[in-house]
Backbone as CSV, one residue per row, in Angstrom:
resi,resn,N_x,N_y,N_z,CA_x,CA_y,CA_z,C_x,C_y,C_z
1,UNK,0.853,-1.171,0.000,0.000,0.000,0.000,0.898,1.232,0.000
2,UNK,0.557,2.171,-0.844,1.341,3.404,-0.917,1.191,4.205,0.364
3,UNK,2.157,5.068,0.597,2.195,5.861,1.828,0.983,6.783,1.932
4,UNK,0.538,7.353,0.783,-0.613,8.263,0.814,-1.881,7.530,1.244
5,UNK,-2.063,6.317,0.687,-3.253,5.543,1.048,-3.194,5.100,2.501
6,UNK,-1.999,4.735,2.968,-1.854,4.328,4.359,-2.158,5.496,5.292
7,UNK,-1.710,6.687,4.923,-1.991,7.880,5.721,-3.496,8.150,5.766
8,UNK,-4.149,8.023,4.614,-5.602,8.216,4.541,-6.324,7.155,5.368
9,UNK,-5.854,5.910,5.271,-6.452,4.822,6.039,-6.313,5.073,7.538
10,UNK,-5.135,5.521,7.959,-4.916,5.823,9.378,-5.815,6.964,9.845
11,UNK,-6.002,7.967,8.978,-6.870,9.106,9.324,-8.318,8.653,9.503
12,UNK,-8.794,7.809,8.589,-10.173,7.313,8.665,-10.353,6.445,9.909
13,UNK,-9.386,5.585,10.197,-9.468,4.754,11.394,-9.506,5.626,12.650
14,UNK,-8.714,6.686,12.661,-8.721,7.605,13.798,-10.065,8.270,13.981
15,UNK,-10.662,8.709,12.879,-11.986,9.347,12.963,-13.044,8.356,13.418
16,UNK,-12.924,7.104,12.959,-13.886,6.080,13.387,-13.738,5.810,14.879
17,UNK,-12.513,5.870,15.384,-12.281,5.640,16.806,-12.760,6.792,17.670
18,UNK,-12.649,8.018,17.170,-13.043,9.205,17.938,-14.551,9.428,17.936
19,UNK,-15.215,8.996,16.889,-16.642,9.305,16.749,-17.512,8.264,17.443
20,UNK,-18.735,8.685,17.764,-19.694,7.768,18.386,-20.423,6.936,17.329
21,UNK,-20.336,7.348,16.091,-20.978,6.626,15.006,-20.700,7.296,13.677
22,UNK,-21.240,6.715,12.633,-21.094,7.311,11.309,-22.286,6.919,10.444
23,UNK,-22.489,7.712,9.406,-23.548,7.446,8.439,-22.906,7.495,7.053
24,UNK,-23.101,6.453,6.278,-22.546,6.385,4.927,-23.618,6.861,3.958
25,UNK,-23.270,7.863,3.143,-24.216,8.393,2.166,-23.602,8.349,0.778
26,UNK,-24.465,8.216,-0.196,-24.067,8.326,-1.591,-24.486,9.710,-2.053
27,UNK,-23.589,10.394,-2.749,-23.907,11.760,-3.168,-23.770,11.910,-4.674
28,UNK,-24.269,10.947,-5.397,-24.158,10.921,-6.856,-24.691,12.200,-7.488
29,UNK,-23.923,12.818,-8.354,-24.294,14.001,-9.144,-24.630,15.218,-8.288
30,UNK,-24.115,15.299,-7.098,-24.338,16.461,-6.248,-23.358,17.549,-6.661
31,UNK,-23.854,18.744,-6.846,-23.008,19.849,-7.296,-22.186,20.403,-6.122
32,UNK,-21.065,21.021,-6.445,-20.117,21.511,-5.440,-20.751,22.482,-4.438
33,UNK,-21.560,23.463,-4.866,-22.161,24.359,-3.865,-23.096,23.628,-2.894
34,UNK,-23.790,22.629,-3.395,-24.699,21.868,-2.540,-23.905,21.006,-1.559
35,UNK,-22.787,20.447,-2.018,-21.929,19.675,-1.114,-21.401,20.580,-0.007
36,UNK,-21.005,21.793,-0.371,-20.498,22.754,0.618,-21.589,23.072,1.650
37,UNK,-22.814,23.321,1.157,-23.945,23.611,2.048,-24.237,22.419,2.959
38,UNK,-24.216,21.215,2.374,-24.450,19.981,3.130,-23.381,19.821,4.208
39,UNK,-22.130,20.017,3.844,-21.014,19.888,4.791,-21.148,20.905,5.932
40,UNK,-21.552,22.143,5.588,-21.726,23.176,6.621,-22.839,22.814,7.598
41,UNK,-23.959,22.310,7.078,-25.074,21.932,7.956,-24.697,20.767,8.859
42,UNK,-23.952,19.813,8.316,-23.499,18.682,9.129,-22.561,19.174,10.220
43,UNK,-21.679,20.115,9.881,-20.756,20.680,10.876,-21.516,21.388,11.991
44,UNK,-22.547,22.146,11.624,-23.353,22.858,12.620,-24.062,21.884,13.562
45,UNK,-24.384,20.696,13.053,-25.090,19.713,13.880,-24.143,18.889,14.747
46,UNK,-22.854,19.155,14.641,-21.893,18.426,15.469,-21.260,17.247,14.773
47,UNK,-21.422,17.146,13.478,-20.839,16.048,12.718,-19.717,16.530,11.816
48,UNK,-19.173,15.613,11.052,-18.086,15.917,10.134,-18.295,15.079,8.882
49,UNK,-18.381,15.723,7.722,-18.615,15.018,6.462,-17.314,14.888,5.696
50,UNK,-16.969,13.658,5.325,-15.746,13.379,4.574,-16.084,12.561,3.343
51,UNK,-15.520,12.955,2.198,-15.626,12.166,0.975,-14.483,11.163,1.017
52,UNK,-14.810,9.882,0.852,-13.831,8.811,1.027,-13.953,7.810,-0.113
53,UNK,-12.821,7.264,-0.498,-12.838,6.182,-1.481,-13.407,4.936,-0.817
54,UNK,-14.202,4.181,-1.577,-14.886,3.015,-1.019,-13.915,1.984,-0.445
55,UNK,-12.900,1.669,-1.194,-11.975,0.615,-0.755,-11.244,1.002,0.536
56,UNK,-10.885,2.268,0.658,-10.217,2.726,1.877,-11.174,2.618,3.060
57,UNK,-12.434,3.003,2.844,-13.425,2.911,3.915,-13.642,1.456,4.318
58,UNK,-13.745,0.564,3.360,-13.979,-0.852,3.670,-12.801,-1.431,4.446
59,UNK,-11.571,-1.052,4.068,-10.395,-1.531,4.809,-10.412,-1.009,6.241
60,UNK,-10.760,0.260,6.416,-10.819,0.836,7.766,-11.915,0.156,8.586
61,UNK,-13.064,-0.088,7.973,-14.166,-0.743,8.672,-13.806,-2.174,9.035
62,UNK,-13.123,-2.869,8.140,-12.706,-4.237,8.412,-11.730,-4.285,9.580
63,UNK,-10.804,-3.323,9.630,-9.853,-3.276,10.743,-10.565,-3.003,12.066
64,UNK,-11.690,-2.291,12.019,-12.480,-2.016,13.229,-13.458,-3.145,13.547
65,UNK,-13.505,-4.169,12.687,-14.383,-5.309,12.937,-15.805,-5.113,12.459
66,UNK,-16.026,-4.212,11.504,-17.361,-3.963,10.974,-17.496,-4.615,9.598
67,UNK,-18.410,-5.563,9.449,-18.561,-6.242,8.165,-19.378,-5.408,7.176
68,UNK,-18.687,-4.731,6.279,-19.371,-3.940,5.251,-18.960,-4.486,3.894
69,UNK,-19.947,-4.754,3.070,-19.718,-5.334,1.754,-19.640,-4.215,0.719
70,UNK,-18.732,-4.355,-0.239,-18.553,-3.342,-1.282,-19.811,-3.189,-2.129
71,UNK,-20.562,-4.271,-2.303,-21.768,-4.201,-3.145,-22.864,-3.349,-2.502
72,UNK,-22.792,-3.127,-1.182,-23.795,-2.303,-0.494,-23.572,-0.820,-0.758
73,UNK,-22.365,-0.455,-1.165,-22.012,0.951,-1.351,-22.077,1.293,-2.834
74,UNK,-23.084,2.079,-3.197,-23.265,2.449,-4.598,-22.928,3.919,-4.795
75,UNK,-22.349,4.231,-5.944,-22.024,5.623,-6.258,-20.841,6.130,-5.461
76,UNK,-20.636,7.438,-5.518,-19.587,8.076,-4.735,-20.075,8.151,-3.296
77,UNK,-19.212,7.812,-2.351,-19.662,7.804,-0.968,-18.979,8.881,-0.139
78,UNK,-19.703,9.302,0.870,-19.192,10.208,1.872,-19.620,9.671,3.226
79,UNK,-18.836,9.974,4.229,-19.119,9.480,5.570,-19.383,10.672,6.478
80,UNK,-20.471,10.597,7.220,-20.777,11.603,8.239,-20.359,10.994,9.574
81,UNK,-19.300,11.522,10.157,-18.856,11.084,11.471,-19.565,11.935,12.515
82,UNK,-20.140,11.290,13.520,-20.867,12.023,14.562,-20.062,12.003,15.844
83,UNK,-20.026,13.141,16.511,-19.226,13.268,17.728,-20.028,12.865,18.971
84,UNK,-21.213,13.418,19.141,-22.000,13.155,20.357,-23.316,12.486,19.995
85,UNK,-24.275,13.272,19.570,-25.598,12.767,19.233,-25.691,12.643,17.715
86,UNK,-26.007,11.445,17.230,-26.093,11.213,15.792,-27.420,11.701,15.204
87,UNK,-28.383,12.010,16.059,-29.716,12.399,15.596,-29.745,13.591,14.660
88,UNK,-29.143,14.742,15.032,-29.204,15.899,14.139,-28.555,15.655,12.776
89,UNK,-27.426,14.963,12.758,-26.758,14.670,11.481,-27.606,13.731,10.628
90,UNK,-28.232,12.749,11.264,-29.103,11.822,10.535,-30.321,12.557,9.971
91,UNK,-30.862,13.512,10.729,-31.999,14.302,10.251,-31.617,15.121,9.017
92,UNK,-30.432,15.708,9.024,-29.983,16.505,7.878,-29.803,15.611,6.660
93,UNK,-29.171,14.447,6.848,-28.979,13.518,5.728,-30.326,13.075,5.160
94,UNK,-31.278,12.791,6.042,-32.608,12.373,5.586,-33.320,13.511,4.857
95,UNK,-33.170,14.745,5.347,-33.826,15.871,4.677,-33.259,16.076,3.274
96,UNK,-31.955,15.869,3.108,-31.367,15.986,1.771,-31.786,14.825,0.878
97,UNK,-32.003,13.655,1.453,-32.461,12.519,0.656,-33.892,12.734,0.181
98,UNK,-34.712,13.364,1.033,-36.114,13.569,0.689,-36.326,14.758,-0.238
99,UNK,-35.333,15.670,-0.314,-35.465,16.819,-1.215,-35.491,16.341,-2.654
100,UNK,-36.356,16.932,-3.425,-36.432,16.570,-4.826,-35.246,17.189,-5.561
101,UNK,-34.565,16.402,-6.353,-33.429,16.910,-7.112,-32.115,16.873,-6.348
102,UNK,-32.119,16.443,-5.091,-30.892,16.321,-4.300,-30.546,14.837,-4.204
103,UNK,-29.595,14.392,-5.006,-29.303,12.951,-5.041,-28.403,12.473,-3.900
104,UNK,-28.825,12.667,-2.661,-28.130,12.119,-1.501,-28.936,10.913,-1.056
105,UNK,-28.241,9.811,-0.804,-28.942,8.597,-0.396,-28.206,7.987,0.793
106,UNK,-28.940,7.697,1.858,-28.364,7.044,3.033,-28.191,5.564,2.701
107,UNK,-26.961,5.065,2.873,-26.677,3.671,2.545,-26.599,2.770,3.776
108,UNK,-25.848,3.183,4.773,-25.636,2.413,5.998,-25.291,3.361,7.119
109,UNK,-25.075,2.807,8.282,-24.627,3.622,9.386,-24.221,2.781,10.576
110,UNK,-23.545,3.415,11.494,-23.252,2.807,12.775,-23.637,3.848,13.827
111,UNK,-24.616,3.509,14.639,-25.115,4.437,15.655,-24.999,3.751,17.010
112,UNK,-24.330,4.420,17.925,-24.125,3.900,19.280,-23.526,2.499,19.262
113,UNK,-22.575,2.264,18.355,-21.859,0.990,18.314,-22.569,-0.131,17.584
114,UNK,-23.722,0.147,16.994,-24.463,-0.891,16.281,-24.533,-0.562,14.799
115,UNK,-24.211,-1.539,13.975,-24.276,-1.371,12.534,-25.733,-1.364,12.095
116,UNK,-26.120,-0.374,11.297,-27.523,-0.185,10.922,-27.676,-0.168,9.408
117,UNK,-28.827,-0.611,8.953,-29.165,-0.510,7.537,-29.663,0.912,7.257
118,UNK,-29.899,1.192,5.992,-30.392,2.536,5.639,-31.765,2.787,6.261
119,UNK,-32.608,1.768,6.317,-33.934,1.927,6.915,-33.835,2.230,8.408
120,UNK,-32.882,1.585,9.083,-32.684,1.841,10.509,-32.232,3.276,10.750
121,UNK,-31.326,3.756,9.912,-30.832,5.134,10.052,-31.965,6.119,9.798
122,UNK,-32.795,5.834,8.791,-33.932,6.717,8.496,-34.932,6.730,9.653
123,UNK,-35.174,5.561,10.242,-36.085,5.494,11.393,-35.499,6.269,12.568
124,UNK,-34.200,6.158,12.776,-33.535,6.898,13.847,-33.639,8.402,13.612
125,UNK,-33.546,8.808,12.340,-33.601,10.236,12.010,-34.979,10.836,12.266
126,UNK,-36.012,10.012,12.219,-37.359,10.540,12.438,-37.723,10.655,13.916
127,UNK,-36.893,10.096,14.792,-37.155,10.213,16.229,-36.949,11.653,16.691
128,UNK,-37.652,12.064,17.733,-37.395,13.396,18.288,-35.982,13.467,18.863
129,UNK,-35.473,14.681,19.014,-34.130,14.852,19.556,-34.092,14.421,21.022
130,UNK,-32.893,14.250,21.532,-32.714,13.806,22.912,-33.322,14.799,23.903
131,UNK,-33.166,16.096,23.633,-33.740,17.119,24.513,-35.268,17.044,24.534
132,UNK,-35.861,16.841,23.374,-37.323,16.739,23.288,-37.809,15.498,24.033
133,UNK,-37.095,14.375,23.859,-37.484,13.156,24.569,-37.374,13.341,26.079
134,UNK,-36.346,14.036,26.523,-36.201,14.291,27.961,-37.342,15.159,28.484
135,UNK,-37.690,16.189,27.723,-38.779,17.064,28.175,-40.119,16.325,28.156
136,UNK,-40.307,15.438,27.191,-41.533,14.635,27.164,-41.598,13.714,28.384
137,UNK,-40.456,13.143,28.756,-40.405,12.259,29.922,-40.703,13.025,31.202
138,UNK,-40.122,14.203,31.337,-40.377,15.029,32.522,-41.852,15.423,32.571
139,UNK,-42.419,15.775,31.426,-43.843,16.106,31.368,-44.713,14.926,31.749
140,UNK,-44.298,13.738,31.333,-45.034,12.521,31.671,-45.011,12.279,33.178
141,UNK,-43.880,12.546,33.795,-43.788,12.383,35.252,-44.523,13.488,35.994
142,UNK,-44.506,14.697,35.458,-45.091,15.841,36.146,-46.615,15.879,36.049
143,UNK,-47.195,15.308,35.005,-48.643,15.394,34.802,-49.448,14.805,35.963
144,UNK,-49.167,13.592,36.424,-49.958,13.075,37.557,-49.782,13.910,38.825
145,UNK,-48.572,14.408,39.043,-48.346,15.243,40.221,-49.150,16.536,40.141
146,UNK,-49.193,17.126,38.969,-49.956,18.364,38.794,-51.445,18.105,39.000
147,UNK,-51.940,16.982,38.512,-53.344,16.647,38.702,-53.665,16.413,40.180
148,UNK,-52.747,15.773,40.893,-52.947,15.545,42.320,-53.012,16.862,43.079
149,UNK,-52.129,17.781,42.733,-52.129,19.104,43.375,-53.439,19.831,43.083
150,UNK,-53.941,19.743,41.872,-55.205,20.397,41.523,-56.358,19.821,42.343
151,UNK,-56.393,18.500,42.504,-57.455,17.868,43.284,-57.372,18.315,44.746
152,UNK,-56.156,18.353,45.289,-55.977,18.789,46.684,-56.406,20.243,46.858
153,UNK,-56.052,21.106,45.909,-56.469,22.509,45.967,-57.985,22.628,45.903
154,UNK,-58.610,21.822,45.053,-60.064,21.868,44.950,-60.711,21.437,46.263
155,UNK,-60.161,20.404,46.900,-60.704,19.956,48.189,-60.536,21.027,49.256
156,UNK,-59.357,21.621,49.310,-59.114,22.655,50.318,-59.963,23.901,50.067
157,UNK,-60.188,24.231,48.811,-61.001,25.407,48.504,-62.477,25.137,48.744
158,UNK,-62.902,23.885,48.674,-64.323,23.585,48.855,-64.771,23.734,50.307
159,UNK,-63.880,23.523,51.254,-64.259,23.662,52.679,-64.698,25.097,52.983
160,UNK,-63.914,26.136,52.662,-64.398,27.499,52.937,-65.667,27.853,52.162
161,UNK,-65.805,27.331,50.946,-67.021,27.611,50.172,-68.243,27.001,50.849
162,UNK,-68.098,25.787,51.341,-69.212,25.136,52.040,-69.590,25.924,53.297
163,UNK,-68.580,26.346,54.041,-68.853,27.134,55.247,-69.517,28.462,54.891
164,UNK,-69.066,29.089,53.829,-69.652,30.354,53.381,-71.113,30.144,52.985
165,UNK,-71.409,29.079,52.277,-72.792,28.761,51.882,-73.657,28.478,53.115
166,UNK,-73.122,27.797,54.097,-73.861,27.498,55.318,-74.208,28.772,56.069
167,UNK,-73.221,29.716,56.114,-73.469,30.995,56.786,-74.541,31.786,56.044
168,UNK,-74.527,31.782,54.741,-75.526,32.517,53.957,-76.932,31.934,54.174
169,UNK,-77.058,30.628,54.312,-78.370,29.990,54.510,-78.932,30.318,55.908
170,UNK,-78.056,30.380,56.883,-78.519,30.616,58.252,-78.878,32.082,58.467
171,UNK,-78.329,32.970,57.706,-78.640,34.374,57.960,-79.775,34.906,57.129
């Protein structure tokens, strides 16, 4: 293997080791300004988009113990490496795939240490963000408590009302 390819392979392996996951996309016939826009949006979401040769990626994945077949990767590929939460990057990739005239296609991914198919990555992208899920959970816990407080307030407020009504009847 030539020194340049070995250097590239080492760089990809390093990025795979540093990231929490990755998403493999095909970007067939994507124009340069759109790639720049896509890369910027991925960067804003906490990810990193790299255009990689298929064979180099497969060698890096094999060294990491990930079974990826060359036939699964169609067209020119790019890898979205995610640092913390893969959700925002997956949402951006899915939005570009769903845009008409934007030939980005999600091929595979690895999220939280698990190898995923394109359908799995798309399903993951449609989930609410981690912050939204946390707020939904807190709301779920808080709702019964709020209802209990309302019932207790109604009971406590009814005692003075009953006494007030009794006084009005007697006078």
